[in-house]
C-alpha positions in Angstrom: 27.4 -11.6 4.8 25.6 -14.9 4.1 25.0 -16.3 0.6 21.5 -16.4 -0.8 19.5 -19.4 0.3 21.7 -20.3 3.2 20.2 -18.1 5.9 17.6 -20.6 7.1 20.1 -23.4 7.6 20.5 -24.4 11.3 23.3 -23.4 13.5 25.8 -25.9 14.8 24.3 -25.6 18.3 21.6 -28.0 19.7 19.0 -26.7 22.1 20.6 -28.9 24.8 24.1 -27.4 24.2 22.6 -23.9 24.3 20.9 -24.7 27.6 24.2 -25.8 29.1 25.9 -22.5 27.9 23.0 -20.5 29.5 23.2 -22.5 32.7 27.0 -21.9 33.0 26.4 -18.2 32.5 23.4 -18.2 34.9 21.1 -16.9 32.2 17.9 -15.2 33.5 15.8 -16.2 30.4 14.8 -19.5 28.8 14.9 -20.7 25.3 11.8 -21.6 23.2 10.2 -24.5 25.1 9.1 -26.0 21.7 12.8 -26.9 21.0 13.9 -30.4 22.1 17.4 -30.9 23.5 18.4 -32.7 20.3 17.0 -30.0 18.0 19.5 -27.8 16.2 18.9 -24.1 16.9 17.5 -22.8 13.7 19.1 -19.7 12.3 17.4 -16.7 10.6 18.6 -14.1 8.1 20.1 -11.0 9.5 21.7 -8.4 7.2 23.0 -5.4 9.1 26.4 -4.0 8.1 27.2 -2.5 11.5 30.0 -0.5 9.9 27.2 1.6 8.3 25.5 2.3 11.7 27.3 5.1 13.6 28.2 4.6 17.2 26.6 7.0 19.7 30.0 8.7 20.2 30.1 9.5 16.5 26.8 11.4 16.4 26.0 14.8 17.7 23.0 15.0 20.1 19.7 16.1 18.4 17.6 18.7 20.3 14.6 16.5 20.6 12.9 19.1 22.8 12.5 21.4 19.8 11.1 18.6 17.7 8.7 17.3 20.3 7.5 20.8 21.0 5.7 20.7 17.7 2.0 19.8 17.5 1.0 16.3 16.4 -2.3 15.2 14.8 -2.4 12.4 17.3 -4.6 13.7 20.1 -3.3 11.1 22.6 0.3 12.0 21.9 -0.5 15.7 22.2 -1.7 15.1 25.7 1.5 13.1 26.5 3.7 15.9 25.1 1.9 18.4 27.3 2.1 16.1 30.3 5.8 15.5 29.7 6.6 19.2 29.4 7.6 19.2 25.7 4.5 21.0 24.4 2.9 24.1 26.0 -0.9 24.0 26.0 -0.9 27.8 25.7 0.5 27.5 22.2 -2.2 25.3 21.0 -5.3 26.2 19.0 -8.5 25.9 21.1 -9.7 23.1 18.8 -6.6 21.1 19.5 -7.2 21.4 23.2 -10.7 20.3 22.7 -9.6 17.3 20.7 -7.3 16.0 23.4 -9.7 16.7 26.3 -11.3 13.2 26.5 -12.1 10.7 29.2 -9.7 7.8 29.8 -12.3 5.1 29.1 -14.7 4.8 26.2 -16.8 1.6 25.9 -18.4 2.9 22.8 -15.4 2.1 20.6 -16.4 -0.9 18.5 -14.1 -3.7 17.5 -11.2 -3.3 19.9 -10.4 -5.7 22.7 -9.8 -3.2 25.5 -12.6 -0.9 24.6 -10.5 2.1 25.6 -9.0 5.0 23.7 -8.5 7.8 26.2 -5.0 9.4 26.6 -3.0 7.3 29.1 -1.6 8.9 32.2 2.0 10.1 32.1 4.2 11.5 34.7 4.4 15.3 34.7 7.6 16.6 33.0 9.1 13.1 32.7 8.9 10.0 30.6 6.4 7.2 30.9 7.8 4.1 32.7 6.1 1.7 30.2 5.3 2.2 26.5 3.9 -0.5 24.2 2.9 0.8 20.7 1.1 -2.5 19.9 -2.0 -1.4 21.8 -1.2 2.1 23.2 -4.2 4.2 24.2 -6.4 1.2 23.4 -5.8 1.4 19.6 -3.7 -0.8 17.4 -0.9 1.0 15.7 1.4 -1.7 14.1 0.8 -3.8 11.1 1.0 -7.6 11.2 4.5 -9.0 11.7 6.5 -9.5 8.5 9.0 -12.0 7.2 12.3 -11.0 5.4 12.5 -14.7 4.4 16.0 -15.8 3.2 17.3 -12.3 2.3 19.7 -10.2 4.3 17.3 -7.3 4.3 16.6 -6.5 8.0 18.1 -3.0 7.5 15.3 -2.2 5.1 12.6 -3.8 7.2 13.8 -1.8 10.2 13.6 1.6 8.4 10.4 0.9 6.5 8.8 -0.4 9.7 9.4 3.0 11.4 7.9 5.0 8.5 4.9 2.6 8.3 4.2 2.9 12.1 4.7 6.7 12.2 2.2 7.1 9.3 -0.4 5.2 11.3 0.4 7.0 14.5 0.3 10.5 13.0 -2.4 10.1 10.4 -4.6 7.4 11.9 -4.6 5.3 8.8 -3.2 1.9 8.0 -0.4 2.4 5.5 1.0 -1.0 4.7 4.3 -0.4 3.0 6.5 -2.5 0.8 10.1 -3.3 1.9 10.6 -4.6 -1.6 9.9 -1.1 -3.1 12.9 0.3 -1.1 15.2 -2.7 -1.3 14.7 -3.2 -5.1 14.5 0.5 -5.8 18.0 0.7 -4.3 19.1 -2.1 -6.6 20.1 -4.3 -3.6 20.4 -8.0 -4.1 18.9 -10.6 -1.7 22.3 -11.2 -0.1 23.2 -7.5 0.3 23.7 -6.2 3.8 23.3 -2.5 4.8 22.3 0.1 7.3 18.9 1.7 7.9 20.2 5.2 7.0 20.6 4.0 3.4 16.9 3.0 3.3 15.8 6.2 5.0 17.8 8.4 2.6 16.2 6.6 -0.4 12.7 7.1 1.1 13.4 10.8 1.6 14.0 11.1 -2.1 11.5 8.6 -3.5 9.0 7.8 -0.8 7.8 4.2 -0.1 5.0 2.5 -2.0 2.4 -0.1 -1.1 3.0 -3.8 -1.8 0.5 -3.7 -4.7 2.7 -1.2 -6.5 5.8 -3.4 -6.0 5.9 -6.3 -3.6 8.7 -7.7 -1.4 10.4 -10.5 -3.4 13.5 -12.6 -2.9 14.4 -13.5 -6.5 16.4 -10.4 -7.4 13.9 -9.3 -10.1 14.4 -6.0 -11.9 12.6 -3.2 -10.2 9.5 -2.4 -12.2 6.7 -0.8 -10.0 3.3 0.1 -11.4 3.1 3.2 -13.5 1.1 5.1 -10.9 3.8 4.8 -8.2 4.0 8.5 -7.6 0.4 8.5 -6.3 1.0 5.4 -4.1 3.9 6.5 -2.0 4.1 7.7 1.6 6.5 10.6 1.4 9.2 11.2 4.0 10.4 14.7 4.8 13.3 13.7 7.1 14.5 11.4 9.9 16.7 11.9 13.0 19.6 10.1 14.5 19.5 9.7 18.3 22.6 9.1 20.4 21.5 8.5 23.9 19.0 6.2 25.7 17.3 9.0 27.6 16.4 10.8 24.4 15.5 7.5 22.7 13.0 6.6 25.4 11.5 10.1 25.4 11.2 9.8 21.6 9.3 6.5 21.8 7.1 7.9 24.6 6.2 11.2 22.9 6.4 10.2 19.2 6.8 6.6 18.2 9.0 3.6 17.3 12.7 3.7 16.5 15.0 1.8 14.1 17.9 0.1 15.9 20.7 -2.4 15.2 22.8 -4.8 17.3 25.3 -7.6 17.3 23.2 -10.8 16.9 24.3 -13.9 18.8 23.1 -17.4 18.0 21.2 -17.7 21.2 18.8 -15.0 20.0 17.5 -17.4 17.4 16.1 -19.5 20.2 14.0 -16.8 21.9 10.5 -18.1 22.3 7.0 -17.0 23.4 7.7 -17.4 27.1 11.4 -16.7 27.2 11.3 -13.5 29.3 13.8 -10.7 28.9 16.6 -11.5 26.5 20.3 -11.2 27.7 22.9 -12.4 25.2 25.2 -15.4 25.9 28.3 -14.5 23.9 29.6 -18.0 24.1 26.8 -19.1 21.7 28.7 -17.3 18.9 28.1 -14.2 16.7 25.6 -14.7 13.9 26.0 -11.2 12.4 24.5 -7.7 12.7 20.7 -7.4 12.8 18.3 -4.5 12.7 14.8 -4.3 14.2 12.2 -1.8 15.3 11.9 -0.8 18.9 8.2 -0.3 19.6 8.3 0.2 23.3 10.1 -0.3 26.6 9.5 -1.2 30.2 11.7 0.2 33.0 10.5 -2.5 35.4 11.8 -5.2 33.0 14.7 -2.9 32.1 14.1 -3.9 28.5 13.2 -2.6 25.0 10.2 -4.1 23.2 11.4 -5.0 19.8 9.6 -6.0 16.6 11.4 -8.5 14.5 11.1 -9.5 10.8 11.2 -13.3 11.1 7.5 -14.0 10.9 5.2 -14.8 13.9 6.7 -18.3 14.6 9.8 -16.6 16.3 9.6 -15.0 19.8 6.4 -13.6 21.2 4.5 -13.8 17.9 7.4 -11.8 16.3 8.2 -9.6 19.3 10.8 -9.8 22.1 11.7 -8.1 25.4 15.4 -7.2 24.8 17.4 -6.0 27.9 18.8 -2.5 27.9 22.5 -2.4 26.8 22.6 -6.0 25.5 24.5 -6.9 22.3 25.6 -3.3 21.7 22.1 -2.2 21.0 22.6 1.0 23.0 26.2 1.5 21.7 24.8 2.2 18.2 22.7 5.2 17.2 19.0 4.7 16.6 16.8 6.3 14.0 13.4 8.0 14.4 10.9 9.8 12.2 8.8 12.7 13.4 5.1 11.9 12.7 4.5 15.1 10.8 7.4 14.1 8.5 5.2 11.4 7.0 2.8 12.3 4.1 0.4 9.5 3.3 -0.7 8.8 -0.3 -4.2 8.9 -1.8 -4.2 5.2 -2.3 -3.7 4.6 1.5 -6.6 6.9 2.3 -9.0 6.0 -0.5 -11.8 4.5 1.8 -11.6 7.2 4.5 -13.3 10.1 2.7 -16.2 10.8 0.4 -18.2 13.7 -1.0 -16.8 17.2 -1.2 -14.3 16.9 1.7 -10.8 15.5 1.4 -7.7 15.6 3.7 -4.7 16.2 1.5 -1.0 15.9 2.1 -0.6 19.6 1.6 0.7 22.0 4.2 3.6 21.9 6.6 2.0 19.2 8.7 0.4 17.3 5.7 -3.1 17.5 7.1 -4.9 20.2 5.1 -8.6 19.9 4.6 -9.8 20.5 1.0 -13.5 21.2 0.3 -15.5 22.0 -2.9 -19.0 23.5 -3.0 -21.4 24.9 -5.5 -21.4 28.7 -6.0 -23.5 31.3 -7.8 -23.3 31.1 -11.6 -23.1 27.3 -11.5 -19.5 27.7 -10.4 -17.5 25.6 -7.9 -15.5 27.1 -5.1 -12.5 25.4 -3.5 -11.9 26.1 0.1 -9.1 24.7 2.2 -8.2 24.6 5.9 -4.6 25.0 6.7 -3.4 22.1 8.9 -1.3 24.4 11.1 -3.5 27.5 11.7 -6.8 25.6 11.2 -8.2 28.7 9.3 -10.5 28.2 6.3 -9.7 30.2 3.1 -10.9 30.3 -0.5 -8.4 28.8 -2.9 -10.0 29.3 -6.3 -13.3 29.3 -8.3 -13.9 27.2 -11.4 -16.5 25.8 -13.8 -19.8 27.3 -15.0 -22.0 24.3 -15.4 -22.3 22.8 -11.9 -25.9 21.9 -10.9 -25.2 19.9 -7.7 -22.6 19.1 -5.1 -19.3 17.8 -6.5 -17.7 14.6 -5.4 -13.9 14.8 -5.2 -11.1 12.4 -4.4 -7.3 12.3 -4.5 -6.0 9.7 -6.9 -2.9 7.7 -7.8 -2.4 9.8 -10.9 0.4 11.8 -9.3 -1.8 12.7 -6.3 -4.2 14.7 -8.6 -7.5 15.8 -7.2 -10.3 14.4 -9.4 -13.9 15.8 -9.5 -17.2 14.5 -10.8 -20.4 16.6 -10.7 -23.9 16.9 -12.2 -24.1 19.5 -14.9 -26.9 22.0 -15.8 -27.6 19.8 -18.9 -28.1 16.7 -16.6 -24.8 15.0 -17.6 -21.7 14.2 -15.6 -18.6 16.3 -15.9 -15.0 15.2 -14.9 -12.4 17.8 -14.0 -9.0 17.2 -12.4 -6.2 19.2 -10.7 -2.9 18.5 -12.3 -0.3 18.5 -9.5 2.6 19.0 -11.9 1.2 22.3 -13.3 -1.0 23.3 -10.3 -3.9 23.9 -12.7 -7.5 22.5 -13.0 -8.0 20.9 -16.3 -11.2 19.9 -18.1 -12.0 16.2 -18.5 -14.9 14.9 -20.5 -18.7 15.4 -20.1 -19.9 11.8 -20.1 -22.6 9.4 -18.9 -26.3 9.4 -19.0 -28.3 12.3 -20.5 -30.9 12.3 -17.7 -28.9 12.5 -14.5 -31.3 13.2 -11.6 -29.0 13.0 -8.5 -25.5 13.7 -7.3 -22.8 11.1 -8.1 -20.9 8.7 -5.8 -17.3 8.6 -7.0 -14.3 6.6 -6.0 -11.1 5.1 -7.3 -11.3 1.3 -6.8 -8.5 -1.2 -7.0 -9.9 -3.0 -10.1 -7.1 -3.0 -12.6 -4.6 -1.9 -10.0 -3.1 -5.2 -8.9 0.6 -5.6 -8.9 2.2 -6.7 -12.2 5.9 -7.3 -11.4 6.6 -8.4 -15.0 5.6 -5.1 -16.6 6.4 -1.5 -16.3 2.9 -0.2 -17.1 0.6 -1.8 -14.5 -2.7 0.1 -14.6 -4.0 2.5 -12.0 -7.3 1.6 -10.3 -10.5 2.2 -12.1 -12.7 5.2 -11.5 -16.3 4.2 -10.4 -19.4 6.3 -10.5 -23.0 5.5 -9.4 -25.7 8.1 -9.9 -29.5 8.4 -10.0 -31.1 8.9 -13.4 -34.7 9.7 -14.4 -37.3 7.0 -13.5 -35.8 6.2 -10.1 -33.0 4.0 -11.3 -29.2 4.0 -10.8 -26.5 3.8 -13.4 -22.9 2.6 -12.8 -20.2 4.0 -15.0 -16.4 3.2 -14.9 -13.2 4.3 -16.5 -9.7 2.8 -16.5 -6.4 4.0 -17.8 -6.4 2.1 -21.0 -7.7 3.2 -24.4 -7.4 6.5 -26.2 -8.8 9.4 -24.2 -9.6 7.3 -21.1 -13.1 6.5 -22.2 -16.0 6.1 -19.7 -18.2 3.1 -20.1 -21.6 2.1 -18.6 -21.5 -1.0 -16.5 -25.1 -1.5 -15.3 -28.5 0.0 -14.7 -30.2 -1.2 -11.5 -32.5 -0.3 -8.6 -36.0 1.1 -8.5 -38.0 3.7 -6.6 -34.8 5.7 -5.8 -35.4 9.3 -4.9 -31.9 10.6 -4.1 -28.3 9.6 -4.8 -25.1 11.1 -3.4 -21.5 10.4 -2.3 -22.1 7.1 -0.6 -20.3 4.7 -2.9 -17.5 2.7 -1.3 -15.4 -0.4 -2.0 -15.5 -3.2 0.5 -12.4 -5.0 1.8 -13.6 -8.0 -0.3 -13.3 -5.7 -3.3 -17.1 -5.6 -3.9 -18.9 -2.2 -4.1 -21.6 -0.8 -1.9 -23.8 2.3 -2.4 -26.5 3.8 -0.1 -29.4 5.7 -1.7 -32.7 7.2 -0.5 -35.9 5.7 -1.6 -39.2 7.4 -2.4 -40.6 6.4 1.0 -37.8 8.2 2.9 -35.8 5.1 3.9 -32.1 4.5 3.0 -31.1 1.3 1.2 -27.9 -0.4 0.4 -27.2 -1.9 -3.0 -24.1 -4.1 -3.6 -22.1 -5.8 -6.2 -19.6 -8.7 -5.6 -15.9 -8.4 -6.3 -15.8 -10.6 -9.4 -18.6 -8.8 -11.2 -20.2 -12.2 -11.5 -23.5 -11.1 -10.1 -25.6 -8.0 -10.9 -26.1 -5.2 -8.4 -28.6 -6.3 -5.8 -30.8 -4.6 -3.2 -29.9 -5.2 0.4 -31.2 -3.8 3.8 -33.2 -0.7 4.4 -32.8 1.6 7.4 -33.7 5.0 8.7 -37.0 7.0 8.2 -37.9 10.5 7.0 -34.8 11.0 5.0 -35.0 13.7 2.3 -31.3 14.4 1.5 -28.5 12.3 0.1 -26.2 10.5 2.6 -22.4 10.4 2.7 -20.6 7.2 3.6 -17.0 6.1 4.3 -15.2 3.0 5.6 -13.5 4.0 8.8 -10.6 2.5 10.9 -13.0 1.5 13.7 -12.9 -2.2 14.1 -9.6 -2.7 12.2 -7.4 -4.3 14.7 -4.9 -4.8 11.9 -4.6 -3.8 8.3 -6.2 -6.9 6.9 -9.6 -6.4 8.6 -12.6 -4.3 7.5 -13.5 -1.2 9.4 -17.0 0.1 10.2 -19.2 1.9 7.7 -19.8 5.5 8.9 -22.8 7.4 7.4 -24.0 10.9 7.9 -27.3 12.3 6.5 -29.5 15.4 7.1 -32.9 14.6 8.5 -35.5 17.2 9.7 -33.0 20.1 10.1 -30.4 18.1 12.0 -27.9 15.4 10.9 -27.8 11.8 11.9 -24.8 9.5 12.3 -25.2 5.8 11.5 -22.7 3.0 11.6 -22.5 -0.8 11.0 -19.6 -3.2 11.6 -17.6 -3.8 8.4 -17.3 -7.6 9.0 -20.8 -8.4 10.3 -24.3 -8.5 8.8 -25.5 -5.0 8.0 -27.4 -4.1 11.1 -27.3 -0.3 11.2 -27.2 1.7 14.4 -28.0 5.4 14.7 -25.5 6.8 17.3 -26.4 10.5 17.3 -28.7 13.2 16.0 -27.0 16.6 16.0 -28.4 20.1 15.3 -26.4 23.1 14.3 -25.4 25.6 16.9 -26.3 28.5 14.6 -29.6 30.0 15.9 -32.5 29.5 13.6 -30.5 27.7 10.9 -31.2 24.2 9.8 -28.9 21.5 8.4 -30.1 21.0 4.8 -27.5 18.4 3.7 -24.3 16.7 4.7 -21.9 17.3 1.8 -18.7 15.5 2.8 -17.3 13.1 5.4 -13.8 12.0 6.3 -11.9 10.1 9.0 -9.1 12.5 9.6 -5.5 12.4 10.9 -6.7 13.7 14.2 -6.8 10.5 16.2 -9.6 8.8 14.1 -11.9 11.8 14.5 -14.8 12.0 12.0 -15.2 15.3 10.2 -18.1 16.5 8.1 -19.2 19.6 6.1 -22.9 20.5 6.2 -24.9 22.9 4.2 -27.0 25.2 6.3 -30.4 26.7 5.4 -29.0 30.1 4.6 -26.5 28.6 2.1 -23.5 28.8 4.4 -21.2 25.9 5.3 -20.3 24.5 8.7 -17.6 22.1 9.9 -18.5 19.5 12.6 -16.1 16.9 14.1 -16.6 13.9 16.3 -14.1 12.9 19.0 -12.9 9.3 18.7 -12.4 9.3 22.5 -15.9 10.3 23.8 -17.9 10.0 20.5 -19.3 13.6 21.0 -19.9 15.8 17.9 -18.5 19.3 18.2 -19.6 22.2 16.1 -16.8 24.0 14.2 -16.7 27.3 12.3 -19.3 28.5 9.8 -17.6 29.7 6.6 -18.2 30.3 2.9 -21.5 30.5 1.0 -23.2 28.7 -1.8 -25.6 31.5 -2.5 -23.5 34.7 -2.7 
């Protein structure tokens, strides 16, 4: 164990001395070319207590075949598991077969360097020779490289890195997690060493929150996350311990990254961007134990691809090719997380859904669809689709004053469902599902007295910034924009302060608006956008900046002949890492079909219509798009449309070939 503040001190070796050691040992790799011979080799913090990491001989073999025979939401991995003989296609639902039947190249994907997203070829009944989860299948899967700074916390970064990556791989959503949440939740000090199993066990019990709930810090502050932590945590069902290289490679190929630890020698500190495949030089001296994330391998190189936690200035922008068997890396067990063992939180997914459709963490695979529609008697019906059987079923019926289509979201309030809808008295009504009691409860009737459209409703991050000096950091505000009489829009908001959680009006804006709906989103720069329909049948964006310093303003118009409210989300298309804005995705019913529009999230708003789709139900028309999500199923878009006979239909769009596929017709809003 090193003392606090000492980990960044240089070693006693100079670069020239290390080169001499490597030459004597006929090393096959070179140190960082940026180091001069007179430079001392800089050291970095490590932190692994290798006595807490079991040797492979101490662990029973896990039957990975049974685990990898389970379905995954990742359509690309589903194909790999079938190709490798772990998963039998005959056991899959026909829809799951459709979702993985995609071409290997797709130039239509916007914002990614390779322009491809089809399932990569894999040898039949074997394991791929090369895997690299940085850009596998043409998509980015790993967040930006992190920095443990001066603390001995690599064991936490290793475990959290696996959960973070597996949440992205399984649920197609960036889920940036906080190592500080786990480290400080455990009560560990900056100088405390440990093993990944300690961090995994804590996450099994407590989940792992985002940095805004509690950040990674190096000052040994008392752990005081925001009050809504329960709704900001990725939950973890379980993890596995793997004891042989063959299983470990099969796991990486068919599932995702692994947590691993090794004996760290001082020469490892000198690995650079062009060093090649690392082999340890034991004569350089032992620095300690270290844990990393294995994110791939290459049998030609005979090396693991590891992700470190020493920022991007070390190695290949934070990565390294690490030879098989070196430094005891294959003598110690490695840890993995099955994708379906991760359950992302509402905060993570808040931009990826809108309207009456939501993907919850319910069900054995944490991918149930939840949908709410109007029903006779001004009631609201809740339907859900089980993520395993893919069957739609009626959950419950509630309310007696609904006059439109409800907008529903999951929130950081203990993962509650929250609903806003227009009432028969032209007001707004808030209802919520209390997860602790499994009951729907009545919130207030609020807002204008002349509501003329359906609301856009989100939970924003205003008021939700991290407050490490308090125990009662607020949850994000609720935001509603809705059409009122006279063709104007009103913006209302609510935070978690004040008796009764009062709603307040923020602004009245716009003119000549005909229709409003669930098309309110928060941008990555924290401003708000909403799309409405004008009296002339065009759609128009209104926006407000992040600081509230400017009033809502009208922006671009697009589309023609629109006579129904649009639904809009922010997708993961274009997000090459978690810090970049994804595309807007918008669906709207026009002339009996529905149209899909998109615009790049980080470019001027030039909207492109990518498709016009009609229902496959003979003689029926699409009257309205009610809900839109980007789902766990490999970035596929999912919508619910209202048909002309009052029934509901599910459509989905493949992320691989961009084709819309009609799903089942179910339920009714009229009987």
